[in-house]
C-alpha positions as CSV (number, residue, x, y, z in Angstrom):
1,M,5.8,2.0,-0.8
2,G,4.3,-0.8,-2.0
3,I,5.2,-3.6,-5.4
4,R,3.3,-1.5,-8.2
5,V,3.8,-4.2,-11.2
6,D,2.1,-6.1,-13.5
7,K,3.2,-9.7,-15.0
8,K,5.0,-7.5,-18.2
9,T,6.9,-4.9,-16.0
10,L,8.1,-8.0,-13.7
11,I,9.3,-9.8,-16.7
12,S,11.5,-7.7,-17.7
13,Q,12.5,-5.5,-14.7
14,L,13.5,-9.2,-14.3
15,K,15.7,-10.0,-16.9
16,I,17.5,-6.6,-16.9
17,T,18.6,-7.5,-13.9
18,N,19.4,-11.0,-15.4
19,T,17.8,-12.7,-12.4
20,Y,14.8,-14.2,-14.2
21,D,15.5,-17.5,-14.1
22,E,16.2,-17.3,-10.9
23,R,13.5,-15.2,-9.2
24,K,10.3,-16.6,-11.4
25,N,9.3,-19.3,-8.9
26,L,10.0,-17.2,-5.5
27,F,6.4,-17.6,-3.9
28,F,5.5,-13.9,-5.2
29,H,7.1,-13.4,-8.4
30,K,5.2,-16.6,-9.6
31,S,2.1,-15.9,-7.9
32,L,2.0,-12.5,-10.3
33,L,3.5,-14.2,-12.9
34,E,0.5,-16.8,-13.0
35,D,-2.2,-14.4,-12.5
36,K,-3.1,-15.3,-9.1
37,L,-2.5,-11.7,-7.5
38,P,-4.2,-8.8,-7.7
39,L,-2.5,-5.6,-9.0
40,S,-2.8,-3.9,-5.8
41,I,-0.4,-4.7,-3.0
42,G,0.9,-1.6,-1.2
43,G,1.9,-0.4,2.1
44,G,2.0,3.1,3.3
45,I,0.1,6.5,2.9
46,G,-1.3,4.3,-0.4
47,Q,-3.0,1.4,2.0
48,S,-3.6,3.8,4.5
49,R,-5.6,6.1,2.1
50,M,-7.5,2.7,0.6
51,C,-9.3,2.4,4.4
52,L,-9.7,6.0,4.6
53,V,-12.1,5.7,1.7
54,M,-13.2,2.1,2.9
55,L,-14.0,2.9,6.0
56,N,-15.6,6.2,5.5
57,K,-12.9,8.4,7.3
58,F,-12.8,11.9,7.4
59,H,-9.2,12.5,8.2
60,I,-6.0,9.7,7.9
61,G,-5.0,9.6,11.4
62,E,-8.3,8.0,11.5
63,V,-6.8,5.2,9.8
64,Q,-3.4,5.2,10.8
65,S,-1.7,6.1,13.8
66,S,1.0,8.6,13.9
67,I,2.3,11.9,15.4
68,W,-0.3,15.1,15.2
69,G,0.1,18.7,16.6
70,K,-1.7,19.5,19.7
71,E,-3.8,22.2,17.7
72,D,-4.7,19.0,15.0
73,S,-5.4,17.4,18.1
74,K,-7.8,19.9,19.1
75,T,-9.2,20.8,16.0
76,L,-10.5,17.5,15.3
77,L,-11.8,16.4,18.0
78,E,-13.9,19.2,18.4
79,H,-15.3,18.8,15.1
80,N,-15.2,14.2,16.8
81,V,-12.4,13.0,14.9
82,K,-10.9,10.4,16.4
83,L,-7.1,10.0,16.0
84,L,-5.3,6.9,16.5
């Protein structure tokens, strides 16, 4: 999940779909076209993995809430890994 497009790609996509003129002034589009946004907007697993690295965690379940199997939960807890 996420928007992984740079300025050149956004312009190309908008021109291909004939929506450049109507979308170029939308907040996200305009900000990207004016180089005001970093090219790292994403979500889902990518965002969780970034948190995993930045917080120096062992398991994705330490930064992302989900349903984990009983055996996995037990094994991780034995290794002092607390799942959300």
